[in-house]
C-alpha positions in Angstrom: -19.5 -34.9 -9.4 -16.7 -37.1 -8.0 -16.3 -34.9 -4.9 -18.8 -33.8 -2.4 -19.2 -30.6 -0.4 -18.8 -30.8 3.3 -20.5 -28.7 5.9 -17.6 -26.3 6.0 -17.7 -25.6 2.3 -14.7 -27.7 1.4 -14.8 -30.5 -1.2 -13.2 -33.9 -0.8 -12.7 -36.2 -3.7 -14.0 -39.8 -3.3 -12.8 -41.1 -6.7 -10.8 -44.3 -6.7 -7.1 -43.4 -6.1 -4.3 -45.0 -8.0 -1.6 -47.1 -6.3 0.9 -44.6 -5.0 3.6 -44.8 -2.4 2.9 -41.2 -1.6 -0.6 -42.1 -0.6 0.7 -45.1 1.3 3.1 -42.9 3.2 0.4 -40.4 4.3 -1.9 -43.2 5.4 0.8 -45.3 7.1 0.2 -46.2 10.8 3.1 -44.5 12.6 2.2 -45.8 16.1 5.4 -46.2 18.1 7.5 -44.5 15.4 6.8 -40.8 16.1 9.5 -38.2 16.5 9.1 -35.0 18.5 11.1 -31.9 17.5 10.7 -28.5 19.2 12.8 -26.6 16.6 13.3 -27.6 13.0 13.4 -25.4 9.9 11.2 -27.5 7.6 11.2 -25.0 4.7 15.0 -24.8 4.6 15.3 -28.6 4.9 12.9 -29.3 2.0 14.6 -26.9 -0.4 17.4 -29.4 -1.2 14.9 -32.0 -2.6 12.9 -31.9 -5.8 10.1 -33.7 -7.6 8.8 -36.9 -6.1 11.4 -36.9 -3.3 10.3 -33.5 -2.1 6.7 -34.6 -1.7 7.7 -37.9 -0.2 9.8 -36.3 2.5 7.0 -33.8 3.4 4.4 -36.6 3.7 6.8 -38.8 5.7 7.5 -36.0 8.1 3.8 -35.2 8.4 3.1 -38.8 9.3 6.0 -39.2 11.8 6.4 -35.8 13.5 3.2 -34.5 15.2 4.8 -31.1 15.9 5.5 -30.5 12.2 2.4 -32.3 10.8 0.4 -29.2 10.0 3.3 -27.3 8.5 4.4 -30.3 6.4 0.9 -31.0 5.1 0.4 -27.3 4.2 3.7 -27.2 2.4 2.8 -30.5 0.6 -0.5 -28.9 -0.5 1.4 -26.0 -2.0 3.9 -28.2 -3.7 1.4 -30.7 -5.2 -0.5 -27.8 -6.9 2.7 -27.2 -8.9 2.1 -30.7 -10.5 -1.0 -32.2 -12.1 -1.5 -34.8 -9.4 -5.1 -34.0 -8.5 -5.5 -37.4 -6.7 -2.8 -36.6 -4.2 -4.1 -33.0 -3.8 -7.4 -34.4 -2.7 -5.8 -36.8 -0.2 -3.6 -34.1 1.4 -6.5 -31.6 1.6 -8.6 -34.3 3.3 -5.8 -35.0 5.9 -5.5 -31.3 6.6 -9.3 -30.9 7.1 -9.3 -33.9 9.4 -6.3 -32.5 11.4 -8.0 -29.1 11.7 -11.2 -30.6 13.1 -9.2 -32.7 15.6 -7.3 -29.7 16.8 -10.5 -27.7 17.2 -12.0 -30.5 19.2 -9.0 -30.7 21.5 -8.8 -26.9 21.9 -5.4 -26.7 20.2 -4.0 -24.1 17.9 -6.2 -23.8 14.9 -5.0 -24.5 11.3 -6.2 -22.3 8.4 -6.9 -24.8 5.7 -7.2 -23.3 2.2 -10.6 -24.1 0.5 -10.6 -27.1 -1.7 -9.8 -25.8 -5.2 -12.5 -27.7 -7.2 -11.8 -25.7 -10.4 -8.1 -26.6 -10.3 -9.0 -30.2 -9.6 -11.2 -30.5 -12.6 -8.8 -28.6 -14.9 -5.8 -30.8 -13.9 -8.0 -33.9 -14.3 -8.8 -33.0 -17.9 -5.2 -32.0 -18.6 -3.8 -35.2 -17.2 -6.2 -37.3 -19.3 -5.5 -35.3 -22.5 -1.7 -35.5 -21.9 -1.7 -39.2 -21.3 -3.8 -39.8 -24.5 -1.4 -37.6 -26.5 1.8 -39.3 -25.2 0.3 -42.7 -25.6 -0.7 -42.0 -29.2 2.7 -40.6 -30.1 4.4 -43.6 -28.6 2.2 -45.9 -30.7 3.2 -44.0 -33.8 6.9 -44.3 -32.9 6.6 -48.0 -32.3 4.9 -48.5 -35.7 7.8 -46.6 -37.4 10.3 -48.7 -35.5 12.7 -45.8 -34.8 14.5 -46.7 -31.6 15.5 -43.2 -30.4 11.9 -42.0 -30.9 10.5 -45.0 -29.0 13.0 -44.4 -26.2 11.9 -40.7 -25.9 8.3 -41.8 -26.1 8.6 -44.2 -23.1 10.6 -41.5 -21.3 8.0 -38.8 -21.6 5.1 -41.2 -20.8 7.0 -42.4 -17.7 7.6 -38.8 -16.5 3.9 -38.2 -16.8 3.0 -41.4 -14.8 5.6 -40.3 -12.1 4.0 -36.9 -11.8 0.6 -38.5 -11.3 2.0 -40.8 -8.6 1.6 -43.9 -10.8 4.9 -45.5 -9.9 4.3 -49.0 -11.3 3.5 -47.6 -14.7 6.4 -45.2 -14.6 8.7 -48.1 -13.6 7.5 -50.1 -16.6 8.1 -47.2 -19.0 11.6 -46.6 -17.6 12.4 -50.3 -18.1 11.1 -50.2 -21.7 13.2 -47.0 -22.4 16.4 -48.9 -21.6 15.6 -51.4 -24.3 15.6 -48.8 -27.0 18.8 -46.9 -26.4 21.2 -46.3 -29.3 24.4 -45.1 -27.5 26.1 -45.2 -24.1 25.1 -41.7 -23.0 21.4 -42.3 -23.6 21.8 -45.8 -22.0 23.3 -44.3 -18.9 20.6 -41.6 -18.7 17.8 -44.3 -19.1 19.5 -46.5 -16.5 19.6 -43.6 -14.0 15.9 -42.9 -14.6 15.2 -46.6 -14.0 17.3 -46.6 -10.9 15.4 -43.7 -9.5 12.1 -45.5 -10.1 13.5 -48.6 -8.4 14.5 -46.5 -5.4 11.0 -45.0 -5.2 9.4 -48.4 -5.4 12.1 -50.0 -3.1 13.4 -52.5 -5.6 16.8 -52.7 -4.0 18.3 -55.7 -5.8 17.5 -54.0 -9.1 19.1 -50.8 -8.0 22.3 -52.6 -7.2 22.5 -54.7 -10.4 21.7 -51.8 -12.8 24.0 -49.5 -10.9 26.9 -52.0 -11.1 26.3 -52.4 -14.8 26.3 -48.7 -15.4 29.4 -48.1 -13.3 31.3 -50.9 -15.1 30.5 -49.1 -18.4 31.9 -45.8 -17.2 34.9 -47.2 -15.4 36.0 -49.4 -18.3 39.4 -48.3 -19.6 38.1 -47.1 -23.0 34.9 -45.4 -21.8 36.1 -43.3 -18.9 35.3 -40.1 -20.6 34.5 -36.7 -19.0 31.0 -36.6 -20.5 30.0 -39.8 -18.6 31.6 -39.0 -15.3 28.7 -36.9 -13.9 26.7 -40.1 -13.7 29.2 -41.9 -11.5 28.4 -40.1 -8.2 24.7 -40.7 -8.6 25.2 -44.3 -9.4 27.4 -44.9 -6.3 25.0 -43.0 -4.2 22.1 -45.1 -5.4 24.1 -48.3 -4.8 24.9 -47.1 -1.3 21.3 -46.4 -0.5 20.3 -49.9 -1.8 22.9 -51.7 0.3 21.9 -49.6 3.3 18.3 -50.7 2.9 19.3 -54.3 2.5 21.3 -54.2 5.7 24.7 -54.5 3.9 26.3 -51.7 5.9 29.9 -52.4 4.9 29.1 -52.4 1.2 27.0 -49.3 1.7 29.9 -47.4 3.3 32.3 -48.4 0.5 29.8 -47.1 -2.1 29.2 -43.8 -0.3 32.9 -43.2 0.1 33.2 -43.2 -3.7 30.8 -40.3 -4.0 32.5 -36.9 -4.6 30.2 -35.0 -2.2 31.7 -31.6 -3.0 30.5 -31.9 -6.7 27.4 -34.0 -6.1 23.7 -33.1 -6.6 20.9 -35.7 -6.6 17.9 -33.8 -5.3 15.4 -36.3 -6.8 16.7 -38.9 -4.3 18.7 -37.5 -1.4 20.2 -34.4 0.2 23.9 -33.9 0.8 23.3 -31.0 3.1 21.8 -32.9 6.1 
């Protein structure tokens, strides 16, 4: 077995974990960066996020806010079981078990940690392996047939799988390849937006800016300013604003954010417009 039973009956996986920013976030040393909140509706706050961003926010809060650490980790444990990311499930469960022992030792309020779901872990591990092999095989067939649209979709689906598994570098490469096999402006913009999200997740800010600017130029050109392309515009300006903000270009960031129509804007994979 790749996980061992502990004295309390739980199981913790010791398999090599893939490179993942989510795991980096949960293991980050937050000394000197902690925030203390007495009242905060975490469940309401996290509702406005989805996918990778949802888990990232929960783990970031768990690492930085001691008063919300247990609740954030328990919520993250629930959310990760809606995916196939068995690696991250093991890490979060281990952190909860560690926190529970620490609280018990200090005489603090106990945490009820759900038992490690070894059956779920093994099922998801097998499913993830089978899904990867299927998607990889299909992509190879598409590439042999040299059909650009099929190749684009093949890279898209494989990238989505890597993202769900927390394999960001692989998801980034797939998103980059998908852009190279687009046949029209709509699929190009969709592929560019997917690539931009991966660049945000991996903090490649210069790439976020350059690809966002190229996509915005396409939409705002006199002949291409069609209604079908306009929904992309707010997300592109938001992504550009985030990148400039992280680069310390505050004036450029403000200009980009001012072009986002916040009343008709939803981008839960990246940010919340409610807080």
